[in-house]
N, C-alpha and C positions, 0 to 999 in steps of 0.2 A: 168370708164366714156363709154358711149357710143359713137358708129362713132357723131352724130352730134350735140353732147354735144362737141367733140372731135372739132369739125371742127368751132364750134362759138365761145369754150372760150379760147380753148388752141395754135391751131393750129398756130398763130401770137408768142406767146410766147416760143412755141418751133421754132419755124424762128429765133426769136430774139435770142438765146440762142445761136442756130445753128451759124449768122451772125458773136455772139461776140464771136467766138473761128474759124470760117473761115472772115476774112477780105476780100483775092483776092483767094488764094488758101491756101488747106493744102500740102505745099511745101516738108513736109517729105515723104507724101506718094507720090508727084508724082515723088520725084527723085525715087523711087524703082518701078513704077509703071503707066508704059507710060500708056498704054493700055485698054481696059477691060478685065476682067481674072475672070470667074465664080468662088466665095469661100463659105468656109463654113467657122464659128465663134461659138464655145459654150459658152453660161450663164451662169456660175457656183457661187454658195452660197460659199463664206471662213467662213460664220460662223450662227450660230442660229436664228435662226426672223422669223418673218411677210415681206410676201412681198406682196408691193404695189407698184402698180403703171408698171403695165406688156403694157397697154396699150398705153401709154407719151411712155416709151421704144419703141417699135417697131414703132411710129410715126414720131420721128426720121430720122429711117433710111427709113420712108414709101415718106416726106418730101423731101430727096436727092435722092428717086429714085424710084418710085413707083409699079418697078419691083420687089421690094428687100422683101424675105419670111423671117417673122420670128414665128416661132411653139416656144410655148413653155408646158411644161411639167405638172405646178399647173398652177393657180389661182388667180388673187389679194384676202386677204385675207389667202393664204395656211399659214402653219408652213414650213418653211426651215432649212435644216441641212446645215454644212457644210461639203463641200466636194459634196452635189450636184450639177447632170447636170438640171439645172431648164430649157432648150428653150437653139434652136439657132439661128445664124442670117444666109443667105444665099443671095446668092448675088452680085453685081458688089463690087470686091475689095479693092475698091478705094471708094468707098459708106459705108464699111464695117468698114477701117479703119480712114475715116473719120468721122464717126459721133458716134465712141467708145465711148469718152469720154462725149462727151452729154446726151446721153443716158442714161448712168451710173449713172451720176450725178443726176438725175432724181429720177432716180430706186432705187438709194442707201437714196436720201432722204427720197426719201418717206416710205420708206422701211425702213427708221430708224424711223421714226415717227411711222411710223403703229404700229412695239418692242414692241415702249418706252408705246405707247398708251398701248397698249397688256397688259402689267405687271401691266400700273399703274389701267385699269379698274377690269381688275382680282381680284385688293382689293376691291370694291365696289357689286361683286356678292355678289346676295343676299339678296338685300338692296334696293329701292326704288328711291335710288340719281343715278342719270345718271352724267356721267363727261363729261364734256363742253371744246369745245378750247376758245383760247381766236383771237385779230386781230394782237398778238404779231409773226407775219409773216415774215418771207422773204421776201424783197421785189419784186416785179413780179414773187412769188413763190404761191401765196395762196391760189389759187384755186387746186391746186395740193397738199398741206401740208394737205388744209380743205377734200380733199378726201380720205385723209393718214389716217385721226385723227378716219372719218365714218370706212374703212378699218377693223382697228386696235379695234372698237368698241367704240367708246369715240357717242358724238354729238355735231352738229355744232352751233356752240352760233353765233351771228350775224354775217353775210360776209360780209361789211362791213357799211360805217355810212349810205348810207341809208336804208341800211332793217332795224333799229330798234330801238326806242328809250330807253339809254340809259345814266340817268343822271349821272353824277362823281363826285366826290370831287370842279372840277375846275368850273363845271356848275352849282353845290351850289352856290357859291362863285357869279358865275358871277350872278344869280339871285336873289342874296341877302336871298338867306337860301334856306330852304328844301319845305315847303310850295310852295313857289314862285315860284318855280324853277316846279312842278307838275302842277298847276297851267297854267300855261305857257305852259308847252309841252300841255297838255289839251286841249288850247285856242288853239293851233298852226295844231296840230298833227290831220289825219285822226281820226273817232271813230275805225276805224280797226285796230288800234297799238296799240300794251299794251306797259306800260309806267313801264322802270324799272328804280331805283332808290338806287345809293350806301350808306349806313349809314355805320359809323363806332362808334353807341351806340345806346345803347336802346331809349335813350333820340331824336336821329333824327330816328330811327325804330317807334317809336308812332307818331311823328309826321306825317311822312312818310305816313303811315298806316290812319291816321285823311284826310290825302290828296286824298288818295283813286290811290297812287301808286298800277299797278297789279302785281309789282313783286322786290322784297328789295336784293340789295347782299351784306352781312352781310363780308366786309369790315375791314380783318385781324383784327377780335374780338376775343378775349378769349372763350375757347370752353364751360364755363360755362356758357356766357353770349348769345353763338350760337344759346344753348339751350332753352333759356329762351327768344328768339327769334323769334325760331322756334311755341312754343306755344303761344306768341302773334299773329302772323300770322296765324294761324289753322284759316280758313275759308275766310280769307280777302286777305290775298296775298302769291302768291307762293314764296320761298327766295334758294337763289343760294350764296352759300361758297365761296369766293374770296380770292388770298392776299398769293403769295408765296405758291402757294399748289404745290408739286411732289411726286414721288415716295417712298419719302425718310421718307413725315410724314404726307402724308395722310391717314393710318390707324386711326390715332388720333379722324380723322373726321366725319367716316366711321358710328357711332353712334347717329349724331345727328338729325337724320332723316331729313337734308335740301331737299327740291327738286333736287339741284344740286348743282356739285361741278364743278367749271370753274380750270383753271390751263393754265396756257402761256407755262409750259414748257415742254406739249405737242410736241409745232413746233418749241421754240424757244430754247430747251437745248439738244434735244434727239439726240443720237449719228447716224453717219448713220454705217449704215445696210453692210457691205463689199461685193460686189459682183467685179466679174472680167472675161473680153473674155478671153478665153484662147483657145487655139489649130487649128488660122487659115490656113487652109489648099485650095487648088486649090479643083474643085474639077471636 
């Protein structure tokens, strides 16, 4: 994330997280540190993984005090090791103590997503299939979590409901069928928008192709049916495989030939990467 993106999209969310943690004062810190004292603390990695969110981590402390200095020895996307010192924070000790948990919450969450995504993306190496995330994100954390997916080697599906047309089973039900849903989307949406539709059978797939859908999402279909679907879609529409995809079962999907595999697990099931701020001392 660059500085412009951070100020436009992230600062309000980071401030909200800080206000959630400090409603009136940090009573613990104020009890032991009554006035300014310059200090320094180390950012330590406590397990192996992929780091992501360093600028967000840094921004937490800058929003509390723009004189805070944050130095990193790695960059987003780097592999980090257990016990590795990956950065340090120098500034008012009160700021270091008050911002610690919020900064770590962002960095641990984002690094955990990047780590999990890298593991899954590596399983697709050598194929033409791209790994996508979904909208199954933590409320208020979407821009951070989707950024972490990209750092981990994945790609972003639509960012929000205004970003693209995806007609799922309930949209199809509301419209009265696949043909009707695609026709209504074509009539309503700007011509620059692609239309993606979810299908659960080869019969629905054929109807979607006849209706002129641009992307077909193959939802919870058997491997055999998905292979047939890819053949039917060749030259007519792009294909996306979806439905409870995790690192435990993605291997069976790698040779189907779909253009995309989407996985909500990248954001909703990845564990955090354990990180810590340690060795706080005066300077």
